[in-house]
Each structure stands twice: as C-alpha cells, then as structure tokens.
N, C-alpha and C positions, 0 to 999 in steps of 0.2 A: 457530471459525475465521472469518476475514474473507476474502471472495472478491471479485475484481475482474477486469475484462477490460482488456488492453492490447494495443497493436500488437506484432506479432512483430518488426518492424524498429525498435522504439523507440530503441535505441541509435544505429543508423545514421541515423535521422531526427532525432536530437538531442533526443528527448523524455525527460524525467526524471519518473518516477512515484514520488511519495513518500507511502507510506501513513502516516497519522497516527491516533492514538488519544486518546480523552478520557474522563474520568469525569463531566464536567459541561458540556460544550459551550463552556467558557470557556478552559480550558487544554488545548492540543493538544501531543502529543509525537510526533515522527517515530519510526517503527519502525526499529530497527537490524537486524532480522531480514531475511534474503534470502527473498523469496517463492518458493514451490515451484510450478513450472509443472505444471499438471494436464493441459491440452490445448493443443496448438499445431497449428492447421490451415494454417500458413504465412502467414496474414494477421493472425490474432488469437491471443492466448494467454489462457487462464483460469488465474489464479494464486490461491494462498491463502497465508495466514500466520496464525499463532496470535495471539490477543489476548494482550497482556502481562498478567502477574499483577497489576500495579498501575500506575496513571498518577497521578503527584503524590500518592502514598500512598493512593489509592482504587482500587477495582476498575475496570478499563477497561470502558466500556459502549458507547461510540460510536466510529465509524470513518469516515474519509473519505480520499480520495486527492487530493493536490495534483499537478497536472501542469504542468511548466514546460519551457522550451526551454534547451538548452545555450547559454551565452553565446558 
C-alpha cells in the first residue's frame, strides 16, 4: 500500500491530491482508485491506496502525490 497525509478540509480548501505511480521515474500515471481514510483527527487524514498491478506494462514501484488548487 501507499500511504499519505492530507488536510481533512481539502475539498473545501480547493486542494486536489492526485496520487501517481511509476515503474521507472519517467512515466507517471494518476491513480483512479479512491484512497481509503484510515485516520481523521479533524485536521488531517491518513489515507492509503493499493499500488496498481502494472504501470505502463511494468510493476508499479514508485509513488508520489501531486497537490494542486481548484481553478
């Protein structure tokens, strides 16, 4: 699993968290899976999602989170 922390109010604050996976650090694919919230203390959430079986035909090995603002 991949784990990351995000703000509990991310939607209201206009923050978009996009988990991405890669097999080689060159090609990144955005996850289409909705993360599972494991802990929510009212300020932050710890969430997890499973690594994809393959990224560009290879096993997913690397993970990052892109954070952007709603336009």
